[in-house]
N, C-alpha and C positions, 0 to 999 in steps of 0.2 A: 948516667954520669952523676956523681955527687955534686950538689950545688954548694955555694959558699957557706951556707948554713947547715950543710950536712944532710939535706933531704934528698933521697934518691927515688924510691919507688912507692913511698907512703905504705911501707910494709910493716905490719904489726904482728908480734907473737904474743899469744895469751897462754901463759904457763899455769896450769891448774884449771881444769874444766869442770869444776863442781858447779853448784848453783850460781855462785858469784861470777866465776870465769865464763860460764856459758851465757849468762845474762849480759855480761860485758860484750862478748862476741856478737850476740844478737843485736844489742843496741848499736854497736859500731857498724854492723851491716845495714841496719835500717837507716841510720843517719848517712850512710854512704861516705864515711869519713876516710876510710882506708881503701887502697886499691887491692891489697893482698892481706889476708888474715890467716895465720896458721895457729891451730889449736894443739897444744902439747900437754900431755897428761901421762902419769905413770900407768893409768888404765887406758891404753891406746884404743881399745874397742869403744870405750865411752866417748873418747874424743872424736872418733869416726862417726859415731851415732849423732853426737851434737852437731858436727859439721854438716852431715847430710840433712838433718832436720832443719837447720837454719837455711841451707842452700835451697831447699825446696820452695821457699817463699821469696827468694831473691829475684826471680824472673819478673816480678811485678813491683818490687819495692827497693831493690838495691843492685849494685853492679860489681861489688868486690869479688875477687877470687878467694874462696874460703875453703880450707881443707885441714885435715888432721895431719900432723907431721911429727918431727922429732927435734932434738936440740940442734942438730946441724942446720935446721931451717932458721935458726936465729941469725945466721949469716945474712947480711944485707938488710937487717931490720932497722927501721928508723925509730921504733918504739918497742920495748919489751915490757909487757905487763905481767907481774907476778902475783897470782892469787893463791898459789899452792899453800896448803896447810889445813889443819882442822878448824872448824868454826866453833863459836861459843855455844855452850849448852845453857839451858835455863838455869839462872842462879850464878853463873860464872861471870867474872870480869874479863876484860880483854887480856889482862896481865896473867890470868890463869893459863893462857895458851902459850906463854913464853917458852917454857921448857921444850914442848913438842915442836913448836913452829920455828924456833931458832935452828934446831937440828935439821928440819926439813929445808929451811932457807939455805943453809950452808951447802947441802947436797945440790940444790937447784943452781946456786951460784957456780959451784964447781963444774956442773954440766954445761952451763952457759959459756964459761970462760973460753974454752977452745974455739968457739964459733962466734964470739962477739967481734963485730967489725965496726962498731960505732952506734950512735943513737942513744936516746934517753932510756933509763930503766926506771919504771914506776912500780913501787911496792904498794900492794893493796892488802895483803895478808896482815892479820893482827897477831900481836900488838904492833901496829904499824910503825910507831916511832922507834921502838927497839929494833925491829927488823930492818928499818931504813938505815939506822946507824950501823948495824952489823953488815948489811949488804954493801954499803958504801965503803966500809973498812975492808971487806974481802975483795971487792972488785978493784979498788984503788984508782978509780977514775977521777977526773977533775971535779972539784966540788960542785954539787948541784946536778950532775949528770944522773946520779941516783937520787931519787926523791920518793916520798910517800904521799898517798892521798891525804893523810893527816886529818885536818879539821874541815876539809871541803864539804863532806856530807853533814857534819855538825852545823856548819855555816848555812847550808841549804835548809836544814831543819829549823834553825834559828830564824831565818828570814820567813819561812813558812808560818812559824808560830806568831811572829810579829804581824804579818799580813792578815792572819786569821783574826787576831785581836782587833786590828784596825779596820777589818772588813774591806781590804783593798787588794789589788793584784800584787804578787811578789815582784813584778817588774818595776814597781816604784819604790821598793824597799831595798836599802843598802845597809849591810852590816856584815860582821864576820866574827868568828871565834878563833882564838889563838891558843897556843900551848900544846898540851898533850891530848891525844884522841882518847879520852877517858873522863872519869868524873871530875878531874881537876881542870878541865877545859875552861877557858876564860872568855866570856862574851865581852867584846869591846863596845860597851854601851856609849862611851864618849864619842864614838865615830858613827853611830847608827843614825840613819836618816830615812825619811819618807818623802819622796818627791823633792829631795834636796834640802828639806827642812829638818832640824833636830826633832826627834820624835816628841819630846815634851812640848815643843812649840806647836807642832802639828796637832797634837791632841787637844791643846788649849783652844786652838782655832775651831776644831770640829766638835768640841764639847765632850771629849772622852776623858775619863780619869787616867792619870799617869803619875807614877812615882816609884819609889824604891820597892814597894810591895809588888807592883805590877812587874817590874824588872825581875825581881827574885822569883816570881811565879813562872814567868816565861823561861828564865834560866833553868829552873828546876825541871820544868816540863821537857825542855830540849835535852837535858842530860839523861832523862829517863826514857827517851823515845826508843832507842835501840833495844833496851831490855824489854820494853813493853811489846815490841814487835816479835822478839824472839820467844817470849812467853806465849804469844798468840799463834804464831805460825812456825816457830822453830828456827827461823833464819831471817836474815835481811839480804836482799840482793838487788832489787830494782833501783833503789835510791843511789847506791854506790855506782851502779852501771851507768846511769845518766850523768853522774858527776865525772866519771872516768871519760865519757865521751867529750865532755867540755874540755878536759885537759888534753885529750888526744887531738881534738880539733886545733888547739893552740900550737901543739907540737908539729903535727903533720902538715898544717897549712901555713906555717910560718906567720902565725897571728898572735903575737905576744899579748897575754892577758894576765891581770893580777888576780890571784886566788890565794887562799890560806891553805898552804900545803906544808908538809914536813920535809926538812932537809937538815944536814949537819951544820949547826951554827958555828961561825968563826968570830965571835965577839959581839955580834949584834945583840942589842939590849943587855949587854954585859954578860952574855952566856956563850960558852963554847964547849965543844966536846960532847954534844948531845944533839939528837935530831928532834926538833919541835916545829910546830906550825907557826908561821908568821906571814903577813902579806908578802907575796912573792910574784915576780914576773916570770911567767911560764912561757917557754918558746922551744924552738928546735933542740936546744942544749939542755932541756929540763928547766931547773930553777936557774934562771940567768941573772937574777938580782933579787936580794931580799930588801924590803923597804922598811926603814926604821921610822916609826911615827911617835908622836907624843901621846902617851896614854895617861889615864888618871893614875893617881898613886896606888889605889886599890887594885887596878888592873895590872899594873906593873908588878906589884907584890904577888898577886896570884900567879902571874907568869913565872916569876922567879921561884916561887914555891913549887910549881909544877916541874921546873927544870931540876931543882935540887932533888925532888922525889924520884924523877926518872933516872938521874945519875946514880942514886942509891940502888935502884932496881937493876941497872946495868952491871953493877959490881957482882951481882949474883948470877949473871947469865954466862 
């Protein structure tokens, strides 16, 4: 029976079982977050192979029922994760994928629609902000039920970079990136802390140099990380898989958590009609609330520039 918050069986569908989708399914299984995981792919044999491969290790590390299925298995899902689409090639930007992946996303949404019975829909495919906007438009669900992973992985890379510079654990670093999941992403330095202290104050106490040059170097390195990984190994999959697990935990276990993810704004920060990442409360209904904070003038300007740029790109989709 469905609970007041819509959770029934902690059932998850992963649509698109390439490197990203299969890594997400594997991470979900190891974390034992879902009770039931169904893998859906246009290549059903591949989905079957991935399901069997993951299941063979679950006797010692996880308990979910995991199998290859079809779109009718979306019925009863509490979370639908869409990773379908082609990935970036070396030298491409995420927006170079828009033409191909918007068409793929529309086909996926049309196949989900007859079997959708509730639950959040998470978009992982790139360009995630464009695809989140279009999927939300096509599904017509209450605002926030469709959301994208957006800047959650950028935020994780950002905190990793800060922690490496400070030589501390990421567990004591707090910070996030907002805006578009692309080169125009905006690190919110005005809210970044380590052990609850502003980073500049912390560095002064421990004798580390800190200033605009350090911030710019970390920002530049964070923005370049995905392209560097793609040049080195052809794809990224593990980082996003662990980030998706964090989101899935909040949704399936009714454990609202604040993360920087993408959803269609309705006037927050003076922006509407476009999907961008802002600090958001994630729970069983997807993005349940977007948090408006006071950012520095340059951070707000960068965010508004990203919004304007994305709106222009949407006109051509």
